[in-house]
N, C-alpha and C positions, 0 to 999 in steps of 0.2 A: 724474462721468464716466459716460457712457452705455455700457453693456456691449453688445458685439456677440455675437449668437447664434452659437455654434460647436459643431458636432458632429464635430469632427476626431477621428481615431482616436487613442485613448489620451491625449487632451489633458487637462491638469490643469485644475481649476476655476480661474476668475479670482479675483483677490484684491480687486477693487473691490467696494464695497458693492452688494448686490443689493436693489433696492427692489421690494416687491410691487406689481403692476400691477392696477388695477381697470378693468373695462370697463363703461361706462355702459349700463344696460339700455335697450332700445328698447321701444316699445309697439305693435309690430305683432302680427298674429294669432298667429304662432309663439311670441312671447314670452308672450302671455296663455295660450296652451295649455300652454306649459312651466310657467308659474306654477301653473296649476290642477293639473297632474299631480304636481308636486313638493310642493305645499303644500295638497293637498286636505283633509288631516286638520285643519289649522289653520283653513281656511275653513269647513268643516262644523262643527267644534267651536265656533268663534266664533258662527256662525249659530245653532246649537242653544242656546248659552249666552244669546244675546240673546232667543231665543224663550222660554226658561224664565224669564228675568227679567221679560219682558213679561207672561207668564201669571201670575206671582206678583203683579205690580203691579195687574193688572186683576181679580184675584180679589175677590169681594164678600163682605161679611159678611152672614150670614143668622141668623135667630133660633136655629136649632138644626141642627146638622150632625154626622154621624158621619164619622170619618176612620179608615182602616184601614192598618196596615203589615203586611207579610208577612215572616216570619222563617223561614228554612230551617235545620233541624238538619242540618249538612253532613256527608256521608259521605266527602268528599274530604279527604285528609290533606295537610298541608304537608310536602313532601319535603325542604325545607331544614333543618328541625329534626330532632333525633334521634328515630327511631321509638320508642326506649326512653325515653319521656318520664317525668318524675317522676309526673305524673298521667296516667292512661290516657285516651284519647279516649272521647267519649260514644258509647254504643251506641244503636241505634234499635230500640225495641220499645214495645208499648203502655204498659208500666209507666213507661218513661223519658219518654214523651210526657206522661203524667199528672203525673209529677214536675215536668216543666218548666212545665206549666200552673200548678202550685202555686207554683213559684218566681216566675212572672210576676205572681201575685196576692199575693206576700209583702209585708209591711210594710217590710222592709229595702230591697227594691227600690224601693218608692214613695218612701222617704226619699232614695235616690240621685237619683230623678227630680226631687224638689223642689229639691235642691242644684244639679243640672245645669241646670235650666230657671229657677231662682230663682223658684219659684212662691210663696214666702213674700211676695214683693213684688207678684206678679201672680197672685192666686188663680184657680184654674180656675172658669169660669162654667158651673156644673152646674145644670140645672133640677131642680126638686123631683120626686123619683121618684113615679111614679104608683102607685096601689094595686096594680095587677098587677105592677109592677116590684118593689114591696116584698115581695109574696108570693113572687115567684120568688127574690128574694134570700135570704129566710129559709128557704126550702125546701132550700137547698144546705147540707149539713152543714159544708162547709169555711168557711162564713160565720157559723156559729153563735157562734164566739168572736172574730169580727172586729169592727172598729169600725163603728158605724152611721153612715151618712151624715147629717150634721147641717148645718143652715144657721143655727144659733144664733150670736150674736156670739162672737168668740174673745177670751179673756181673757189668760192667761199665755202665754209663749213655748212652753213644752212642750205646753200644751193646744192652742195654735194649730197646732203641728206635727202633733199627733195628729188634729186635725180635718181638716187638709189631706190627710193620708194617707187618712182615711176618705172624703173627697170624691173622691180619685183612684180608690180601690177601688170607689166607687159608680158613677163614670162609666166605668170600664174594663170591657171585655168581651173575654175571650180564649177561643179555641176552636182545635181541631185540624182541619186540612183532611183530609177523608176520603181514604184510600188514598194518603197521602203523609206526609212528615215535616215538613211546613210548619205553622207556627202563625200564626194571625191575631191581631193586637193592635189592638183598636178602642177608641176613646174618643169619648164623647158630650159636646158642649159647645154653648152658644149662639153661640160664636165659632168659625167654621170653621177659621181659621188656627191658633187655639190648639188645636183638636182635632187637627189634623195634627201640630203641634209636640209635643204631649204624647204622641201615639201613637209618633212617631219617637223622642222622648226615652225612652219606656219601652223601645223596641227597642234603642237605643244603650246605655242603662244596663244592660240585660240582657246584652248582648254584653260591655260593659266589666267587669261583675261576673265573667263567666267568665274573662276575661283576668287580672283582678286575683287571682282565686282561684288560678289556675295560677302566676302570678308569685310570690305569697306562698309557695306550697309549694316552688317552685324555689329561692327565696332561702334558705329554711330548710334545704333539703337541701344546697345549696351551702355554707352555713356549717358544717353538720355534716361534710361531706366535707372541707372545708378543715382543720378541727381534727383529723380522723382522719388526714389526709394528713401533717400535721406530726408526729403521733405515729409514723406509719410511717417517716417520714424519719429520725427519731431512732433508731428500732430498726434501720433499715438501716445507719446510720453505726456503731452499736455492733457490729453483726454483722461489718461490714467491718473494723473495728478489731480484733475478736477474731481474725479470720483472719490479719491481718498480724502481730499480736503473737505468735500461735502459730507462724507461720512463722519469725519471728526467734528465738524462744526455742528452737526445735528445729532451727535451722540448716537449714531446708528451703528451698533456693534453686532456683527454676525456671530452665530453659534455654529457648532459642528453639525447640528441637525438641519441647518439651512435657514432658520428664522433669525430673529433678533433677540437681544437680551430682554427687552421689555415684553416681547411676546412670551418668552419663557417664564418671566416673573408673573405675568398675568395668568398664565395657565396654572402656576403653582398656587396663587392666591385663590383662584376659583375653586381648586381642589380643597384648600384649607377651609374656605367659606362653606362649602357643602358639608364638610365634616363637622364644622362648628354648629351649623344649623341642625344637623342631626342630633348632636349632643344636647343642644338646647331643648329640642322637642322631647328627648328622652328624660331630661331633668324635669321639665314641666309636667310630664305625665306622672313621674314618680311623686312629685310634690302634690299634685291633685289627688292622687291615690292616698297619700299620707294624711291629707286634710280630711278626706272622706272617712278614713278609718278612725281618725281622732274624734270626728264629730259623732260617729256611731258608737264610740266607746269600745271598739274591738281591738284592744291593745294586743291581744294574742295574735291576731292576724297581722298586725303591724310588725310585730317582731319576726314573723315568718317571712314577710315580703322584703323587709329591709335588713334582715340578718342582724337584728338588735339582740345581742346575747344577754345583756343585763335584764331586759324585760322578761326574757324567758326564765332566767334564774329567779327573779322576784315572783313570777307567776307560780313557779314550782314551790317556793317557800309559802306563798299564800294558800296553795292547795293543801300543803302539809298541815298548816295551822287550822284550816277549816275542817280537815279530817280529825285533828286532835280535839277541836271544839265539839264536834258532833259526838265524839266518843266520851268526853268528860262531862258533857251536859247532863246526862242521865245519872251520873255518879255524884257530882257536886252541886248541880243546880246553877241557875244564872247569876246568883248573887255571890257566889263563892269567889274569893280573891283570885284564885287561879283562872277562873273564867273571865274575870275582869281584866287580868293581864293579857289573856289571849285576844280579847277584843281590842286592847290597846295595840298589840303587835299587828293585828290585821289592818287597823287604820293606818299605822305607820307604813306598812308595805304598799297599801293602796296609794298613799301619797307619793311614794318613790316611783311607782309605776306611772303615775300621771306625769311626774317631772320628766321621766325618761321619754315618754311619748312626746312631750313638748319639745325636748332637745332634738329628737329625730326629725320632727316636722321643721324645726328651725334649720337644721343642717340641709334638708332638701331645698328649703327656700333659698339658702345661701348658694347652693349649687346652681339653682336657676338664675340667680343674679350674676354669678360668675360667667355662666355660659352665654347669657344675654349680652354681657359686656364684651366678651370675645367676639361674638357675632357683629356687634356694632363697630368694634375696632377693625375687624377684617373688612367690613363693608366700606368703612371710610378709606382704608388703604386701597381697596379695589377701585373706588370711585376716583381717587387721585391718580392711580396707575392708568385707569381707562382714559383719563384726560390726557396724560402724557402720551399714551398710545395713539390717541387721535391726532395729536400734534405730529407724532412721528410718522403716522400713516400719510399725512399730508406731505411730509418731507420725502417719503418714499416715492411719490409720483415724480418729483424732480430727480431723485436718485436713479429711478428706472430710465429716465430720459438720458442722463449722463452715462449710465452704463451701456445703453444702446449705442450712444455715440462712440464710446470706447470700443465696444465689440465691432462696430462698423469700421473703425480705424484699424483694428487688428486684422479684420478680414481683408480689407483693401491692401494693407501692408503685406499680408501673406500672399495674396494674389500676385502683387507686383514682385515680391521676392522670388516666387516660383518662376515667374516669367524671366526675371533677371538671371536666375541660375540656368534656365534653359538656354537663354541667349548666350551666356558666357560659355556654356558647354558646346555651343555651336562654333565658337571661335577656335580656329585651328582644325576643325573637323569638316570644313566646307568641302563639298565635292562638286565637280562640274556636272553640267547636264549632258555632257558629251564625253565619249571616250574613244581612244584610238583602237580600232579593231584590226587594222592592217597598216603597218608602217611601211613607208616607201623604201624600197630596196634599189640599189644601183643596178642598172640593166646588165644582163650577161652579154659579154662580148668575147670573141676569141683572142684576147690579148695574150694569155698564157696558153701554149699549145696543149700541155699535158694536164689539164684540169681533172681528168678522171683519176689519174694517179694521185694527185694532191688530195682529192676527196677520199680515196681509199686510205691514204696515209693518215689523214685527219681522223678517220673513223678508228683506225688501229691505235693511233697515239692517244685519242680521247679515251678509248677503253682502257689502255694501259695506265694513263694518268688517273682515270676514275677508280681503277682498282687500287692504285697506290693511296689515293686520298681516302678510299673506303677502308683500307687496311689501317691507315693512321687513325682515322676516326674511331674505328672499333678498338684499336689498341689503347688509345688514351681516353676512352669513354669511361667516365667515373660514375655512371649511374648503375643502380641495382636492378638486375634484370632476371634473376633466377633464385629459386629457393636455396639451391646449393651455395650460391654466392652469399646470401644472407646468413645462412647457418655457419658458413666458414668465417664470416666477418665478426659476428658477435656470439657465436657458440650457443645459440638458442634455436629450438625447432621452429619451423614455419608451420603454424597450425592449419592454415588454409590459404588459398589464393582466391580472392574475390574478383570475378570477371568485371570488365568494364561494360556498363550499360549505355551504349551510344544513344544519345538523344533523350536520356532519362536522368540527367544529373540532378534535377531538382526534386524528383519523386522516386529515386531509386529504391527507397525503403518500401514503397508500395509493391515492388516486384515480388516479394516473398508472399504477399497476400494474393495478388492477381495471378501469378504463375508459380504455384508451389512446387512444380516439377522442373523448374528451370535450373540452369547451372548456378545462377546467383542464389536461389533458395537452397540448393544442395550445399553450396559452400557455407551458408549460415548454419545449416544443420551439422555440417562437419565441425565448424567452430564450436558449436554448443557441446558436441560430444567430446572434443579435445579439452575444452575447459572443464567439463564435468569429471574427466579422468586425469586432470592435471595433479590431483592430490588423492592418492589411493586411500589414505587414512581418514581424511575429513573432506567430504564433498564440498567444494566451494559454493558459497551462497552469495557472497558479495564479489562482483566483478567490476574492474576498472578498465575503461577503454581510453587509451591515450596515444599520443604520437610525439615525434620529436619536434616537428614544426607545424604551423597551421596548414589548412587546406589539404589534409591527407585523407579526408573522408571518414574521420572517426565518429562524428555525430550520426551520419547516415548508417554506419556500421553498428553503432550502439542501438539505434532504433530497430534496425533489421534483426539483430540478435535478440532483442527483447521480444519482438513479435514472434520469432521462431520459438523462443523459450516458453511463451505463453500458451503453446499448444497443450492439450490435455488438461485444461482447467487449472493450470499452474498460476500461482499468484506472482506476478512480475512487476517490479517497481523500477522505473527509469528515472534517474536523478541527474539533473543538469548541474554539474559542479564547475562549469567553466564560467565563473562570475564575470570575467572580463569581456568575453565574447560569447554570450549564451546563444546557442543555435538550435536547441531541441524544439522550441516552439516554431521556428521557421521551417524545420524539416517536417514537423507534423502538419504544416499547412494551416496553422491557426493564426490568423491575422489579428493583431492587437486591436484593430478598429472594429472587428466583427464581434457579434455576440458569442458567448461561450455555448457549451453544449446544452445547458439548461435554458438558454435563450433569454436570460433575465439581466445579465450584467456583462460588461466588457471586461477584458483582462485588467485594464487599468483600474476599473472600479472594484474588481475582485481583489487584485494585488495580494494574493496569498501564494507564497512560494516557499522555497527552502529556507530563506532567511526568517520568514514568519514562524516556521516550525522550530528552527534553532533558538529563536528568541522566546519561544513558549507562548506566543500570542495565538497560535493556531495549532491544531493537531494535524497529524499526517492525513487523516481522513478528510478534514476540512480543506486542506491545501492541495491535494492531488486532483488532477483532471484525467479524464479517460481518453485514451487513444481512439480517434474516430474509426480506425481500421481494425482494431483488435481489442483484447481485454487488458492490455497493458495499462497500468496507471503511471502517470508522469508527474514528477515533482519538479517544477521549473524554477529557474533563476530569473525572477522577474525584475529585480533591481540589482544594481552594481554597488556592493559595499565599499566603504572607504578603504578598508584594508582586508582583502580576501584571505590573506595568509593567516591573520588572527582568527577569522571565522573557521577556516579549515582545521586549524590546530587547537581549537577550543574543546573543552570537555563536553560541551553540548553536542558538537559534531560527533565525538566518539560515542556518546550515549545514543545518538540518533542511529549511527551505523549498527550498534549492538541491538537496538530495539528492532530495526528493520530486518536484521539477520534472523531474528526470532519470529517475526510476523509474516515474512514473505519467503516464497520459494527461491526467488532470484532477485537480487538488487543490483542493477547495472548502473554504474556511475560514468557519465560522460565528462571527462576531466579536461583541463587545459593542456596545451602542448608543453613538453618538458623543458625545452631549451629557453623559450622567451621568459617564462616566469617560474617561480618555485612552488606553485600551488600543488602540482601533482606529486612532487617530492615530499610534501607535508602530508598529503592524504594517503599515499601509497602504503606505508607501514600498517595502516588499519584495515586494509582490504585483503580478502582471502586469496585472490589471484588477479593477474593483470594481463591484458592482451595489448601488445605493443604494435601499433599500426604503422606500416611503411608503404608508401605509394610506389607502385611499379614504375621504374624509369623516371622517377621524379625526385624522390628524397635523396639528398646527397649522402654519400657514405660517411663523411665526417660528421654529419648531423646524427646519423644512426648510432655511430660509435660514441659520440658525446652523450646522447640520451641514455644509451646503455650504461655508461659510467655513472650517470646521475642516479639511475635506478639502483645500481649496485651499491652506491654510497649509502643509501638509506635501507639496504637489506630488503628491497621490495621482492615480493614473490611473483615473478614474471613467468606465466605459463608458456609464452612463446610469442611469435610474430605473426601478424596477419598482413599479407600482401594485398593491397587494394588496387582496384581499377586496372587489373592485369589483362592483357590481350592474350587469351589462352591459345589462339592460333599461332602466336609468335613466340610465346614463352618456351615452346618445345624446342626451338632452335637455340635457346640459351641454356637449357638444362641438359641432362645426360640420362639416357636410358629410358625416356618416357615415350609412350606411344603418341601418335599424332592426335590432336583434339578431334579430328573428323572421325576417328575410329570409334569413339564412344559418345559423340554428341547426339546420336540417335536416342540415347536414354533420356535426353532432356527435351523440354518444350520451351525453347527460348522465345 
């Protein structure tokens, strides 16, 4: 089924197979110019290779020729290897130059040349030295104990080898170039090609010997470090075991706050004792007040202080009887039976009031006794616990010593481990202290009369072969190089092309802040505009940035887009959803070992990220950190969960996305690549729009098609493709109908 190109808003990718399309190259002038611009290195390299081969083939053998190779003792150091190498680099001084000249004339080096060039089967053709040459040879003290050049027939294998070494030493001539660190290695032979080969062989063997010496030293050091590292590992395990056994033996159990269980219990008992003593003092004060009121006969005040309701009721009844007595006394007189009954009732109420006062005082006395007993019990427990704490404090001294030993063992092991890794990293990466800057060439002789024609033909043939190879390379190049090619491949629009920032791979996202008028910043604004208009009905607020494979630049793109979207006081949240390889913190330049923006805790101590928000232990406001370069807030993936797919498909994740959509103007998700894992396929259906990242001339077509199918299977709303790290000056040759980048680059400040 043929797919129809559709750039509809928020449309999902089609499910039908997407077949890559090839356009047959034409042979007009523009195509040839394009081929030359894009493949000029291949064309020139092929032409030069053909010329070199031709020159070697037309070289003529002459009776006697000298060939010279030039070796430079290099002062430039290899930055890839560890600067603290096992063997130090060679210094450059007159003594060192003389020493290297002696090495170049050593018998061991000549033996390596014989094996390298197989000179035992093809002996060097050295002429009989002249009388002057013999005198010059023997006048050098370094040659007094050397082998004399001999042309006598060779007998045994050992004698044959010694004679070959002598012939090489006799034909070799080494010297230092004045006012430089270069060494000339010359060889004299009746065969010009053999002279060049032997001179180059001596130079190559000299460099190989330097590399071999360093490699042997590195291997021996690495073996010793490995043995020492095993010993330190055993010591570290013993030290850790001693600490743990001592803790168990002395019942020293740590708490989350950093102290011990006994310290925590002691603090709790102290708090309880303070409270109990306060309660005792209060009870004693109330008891003393009750006794005083009892002694003074102020029962009414006692009922008001201690809330004695019965006393108040009895006092009310007493008052009523006294009022009635005063009223009836004038009518009936004191002897009347009714008056006698009133007197009896008053005495009875007075007795009840006295009994209630006694009960209240007794109750307060009991409260004092109970409070006093509690204080005594807590004091006894505290004394016992303080005794245990004193014993444990004594044990802590020994524990601190054991822990110090353990920490020392860990530090020593870590130091040796780092050195061991550095030494292992140097194996196979050893570089010589010298390099060949000019290889010996066979001398030119007029052996072939028409060398000019051969040279012209080699140039023409090299150019023709170079064009054929360039055409084949361009024809079968499977890399994505233009927006039209991408749109034709997956039927999605290319939202923007992000230019390559040479030399700024690690901090490319800072470019939108430092140079807001650059092409890079303009591409980010174009991407923001394209995403904002990808859905005409509902403006997307949640944006997912993903790619087909790793190292496509999606994290840098996500941060750059977030910083551009944060203009105009917009609230932007950048969420790192790549649990398996979280990179947002690295791109932000926030090292885990450094203090955070508040300066109080490291990220490991803070440990608040997306997982904390999803688990409900932290809110988004508590977990986010601020981008040092903008107002963007970042929610990082600080820990790797056991099953990221379960986290991304959880209801908590869906609630988080919905809440973030309501609280923020833009929520940008940096997700995992599509093909290696299923994380993005799980997250994509919940996002408003998706930007699919493809790296210019890097991402394979098959990977782009497979990733597009994966997004289509889950009905993802893909806004389009973002082509990253593009060379804008070269992309015009891959596209159609575009102006040269130079015609409008004046609008930017790169």
